[in-house]
C-alpha positions as CSV (number, residue, x, y, z in Angstrom):
1,M,86.7,85.3,111.7
2,P,85.8,85.4,108.0
3,K,88.3,85.3,105.3
4,M,89.5,88.6,103.9
5,K,88.6,89.4,100.3
6,T,91.2,90.0,97.7
7,N,90.8,93.1,95.6
8,R,90.2,91.5,92.2
9,G,91.4,94.6,90.2
10,A,94.7,94.5,92.1
11,A,95.0,90.7,91.7
12,K,94.7,91.1,87.9
13,R,97.3,93.9,87.7
14,F,100.0,92.8,90.2
15,K,102.0,89.7,91.1
16,I,103.9,89.4,94.4
17,T,107.3,87.8,93.9
18,K,108.8,85.2,96.3
19,N,110.9,88.0,97.9
20,G,107.9,90.2,98.6
21,K,108.4,92.7,95.8
22,V,105.5,93.7,93.6
23,K,105.7,93.2,89.8
24,K,103.6,95.4,87.6
25,A,103.2,96.4,84.0
26,N,104.3,99.8,82.8
27,G,101.8,102.4,81.9
28,F,101.7,104.7,78.8
29,K,101.4,101.8,76.4
30,S,97.8,102.0,75.2
31,H,97.5,104.9,72.7
32,L,99.4,107.7,71.1
33,L,102.1,105.2,70.2
34,E,103.2,106.8,66.9
35,A,104.9,109.7,68.7
36,K,106.8,107.5,71.0
37,P,110.2,106.1,69.9
38,S,110.5,102.4,69.3
39,K,113.2,102.1,72.0
40,R,110.7,103.5,74.6
41,K,107.9,101.2,73.5
42,R,110.2,98.2,73.7
43,R,111.2,99.2,77.3
44,L,107.5,99.6,78.3
45,R,106.8,96.0,77.3
46,K,108.9,94.7,80.2
47,A,107.5,94.4,83.7
48,T,108.8,96.6,86.5
49,T,108.6,96.6,90.3
50,A,106.3,98.9,92.3
51,S,107.7,101.6,94.6
52,T,107.9,101.0,98.3
53,S,104.9,103.2,99.1
54,E,102.8,101.5,96.4
55,T,103.9,98.0,97.6
56,E,102.4,98.5,101.1
57,K,99.0,99.5,99.6
58,I,99.0,96.7,97.1
59,K,99.9,94.1,99.7
60,R,96.9,95.3,101.8
61,M,94.6,94.8,98.8
62,M,96.0,91.2,98.3
63,P,96.1,89.6,101.7
64,Y,96.9,86.1,100.4
65,G,99.8,87.1,98.1
66,R,99.2,85.5,94.7
67,A,95.5,85.6,93.9
């Protein structure tokens, strides 16, 4: 059986941790930043984990974990 292909878009956006959680960057950080408080922009810099429902979909797109 042939190898499964990794979704390259997903591979660039997500990392799967050793415990199986999915790390992702926060959104809302690309434009209209003048209106957002500094505190919020600072918080958006840090990575976060994807929700459970998202995690299942992402793992399906990345069959070999870290791509």
